[in-house]
C-alpha positions in Angstrom: 120.4 80.3 88.3 120.3 84.1 90.0 122.0 84.6 93.0 118.4 85.2 94.9 117.7 81.6 93.7 121.7 80.4 95.2 121.1 82.1 98.1 117.5 80.5 99.0 119.0 77.2 98.4 121.6 77.5 101.2 118.9 78.6 104.0 117.0 76.1 106.5 113.5 75.3 105.0 111.2 77.7 107.1 113.7 80.6 106.3 113.7 80.0 102.3 110.5 79.4 102.2 109.6 82.8 103.9 112.3 84.4 101.5 110.8 82.9 98.4 107.8 84.3 99.0 109.5 87.8 99.5 111.1 87.1 96.1 107.7 86.7 94.2 106.1 89.6 96.0 108.8 92.0 94.9 109.4 90.3 91.6 105.8 91.3 90.5 106.6 94.9 91.4 107.9 97.7 88.5 109.4 99.9 91.0 110.1 100.1 94.9 111.0 102.6 97.3 113.6 101.5 100.5 114.0 103.3 103.8 117.9 102.3 103.9 119.0 102.4 107.7 121.9 100.8 106.9 121.2 97.5 109.1 121.4 93.9 108.0 117.8 93.9 107.4 117.0 97.1 105.1 120.1 96.6 103.2 119.1 93.0 102.3 115.8 94.2 101.3 117.6 97.1 99.0 119.8 94.2 97.3 117.0 92.1 96.9 114.8 94.9 95.5 117.7 95.8 93.2 117.9 92.0 91.8 114.2 91.3 91.9 111.9 94.5 90.7 111.3 94.9 86.9 111.8 98.8 87.3 113.7 101.2 89.7 114.7 100.6 93.2 115.0 103.6 94.9 117.1 103.2 98.4 116.4 106.2 100.5 118.5 107.6 104.3 117.6 110.6 106.2 120.0 112.4 108.5 118.7 114.6 110.8 120.3 116.5 114.0 117.9 114.3 116.4 120.2 110.7 115.0 
């Protein structure tokens, strides 16, 4: 059992269904690029991609003088 499977089992049914669909979608990808803001959502997505995508996952953060 993968860490993702373990996580899905602890979620409420509605959330687990969405999480499972996202996991299936990511599992079909060869590589992904994640815009990483450092927040919870993008960090979770980056971790899922690292775990589920068969090829490379690249997380990118941009720093500008406007931020």
